C-alpha positions as MATLAB code, in Angstrom:
seq = 'MVGDVGTKRSRTDDDPSPEENLSKISVPGNAAGLIFTLGMVAILLAGVPPTRWFLAVSVPLGVVVALILRWTARDR';
ca = [
     -33.713    8.066   12.698;
     -36.557    5.704   13.262;
     -39.322    7.509   11.375;
     -37.249    8.573    8.374;
     -37.869    5.596    6.114;
     -36.840    6.266    2.541;
     -34.894    9.451    3.214;
     -31.230    9.583    2.394;
     -28.523   11.293    4.374;
     -25.327   12.324    2.671;
     -22.070   11.762    4.527;
     -20.016   14.791    5.393;
     -16.484   15.108    6.706;
     -17.732   15.651   10.253;
     -20.058   12.614   10.088;
     -18.081    9.636   11.422;
     -18.075    6.599    9.173;
     -18.472    3.271   11.000;
     -16.826    1.181    8.289;
     -13.185    0.930    7.258;
     -12.362    1.907    3.675;
      -9.927   -0.828    2.629;
      -9.009    0.991   -0.589;
      -7.272    3.650    1.506;
      -4.921    1.194    3.247;
      -1.452    1.272    1.702;
       0.192   -2.165    1.697;
       3.796   -2.672    0.519;
       4.632   -5.402   -1.998;
       6.936   -7.375    0.282;
       6.662   -9.895    3.138;
       4.653   -7.434    5.237;
       2.132   -7.111    2.414;
       1.829  -10.884    2.183;
       1.264  -11.159    5.928;
      -1.371   -8.400    5.770;
      -3.145  -10.077    2.851;
      -3.174  -13.508    4.494;
      -4.453  -11.938    7.704;
      -7.272  -10.161    5.871;
      -8.247  -13.423    4.138;
      -8.315  -15.202    7.507;
     -10.489  -12.471    9.018;
     -12.841  -12.604    6.036;
     -13.125  -16.385    6.232;
     -13.824  -16.244    9.965;
     -16.335  -13.412    9.662;
     -18.207  -14.526    6.540;
     -18.437  -18.340    6.514;
     -20.079  -18.622    3.035;
     -16.826  -17.316    1.518;
     -15.060  -20.551    2.468;
     -16.503  -22.459   -0.493;
     -15.461  -19.596   -2.804;
     -11.861  -19.775   -1.585;
     -11.877  -23.572   -1.799;
     -12.896  -23.341   -5.478;
     -10.998  -20.230   -6.558;
      -7.521  -21.155   -5.282;
      -7.224  -24.471   -7.189;
      -8.810  -22.862  -10.251;
      -6.302  -20.001  -10.054;
      -3.417  -22.471   -9.834;
      -4.705  -24.344  -12.903;
      -5.071  -21.117  -14.900;
      -1.580  -19.981  -13.825;
      -0.073  -23.308  -14.919;
      -1.857  -23.184  -18.270;
      -0.635  -19.637  -18.867;
       2.882  -20.633  -17.861;
       2.951  -23.668  -20.168;
       1.488  -21.812  -23.136;
       3.558  -18.652  -22.756;
       5.978  -18.006  -25.545;
       9.611  -17.456  -24.670;
      10.560  -13.830  -25.119;
];
C-alpha cells in the first residue's frame, strides 16, 4: 500500500505472515536440540554480521561467570 503512510493494518488469521515465529518452535533438550541451537546461531552469524562481536564477547564472559558461580557455590 504505497499511499497509506502512517496507517496500521492488523494481522488476521487469513493474512499470511512472512516471518517465522521462533517462539513457536518446539526443541527437545537433547542432542537434537543442541544441533538445532548451534545451527540457528550459525545462521544468525552468517545473516547478521554485527552479531559476531557480540558472540565473541559473550561466550568467554559466560564461561567466566559460570566458573565463578561454580567455585563459589556452596556444597548442598
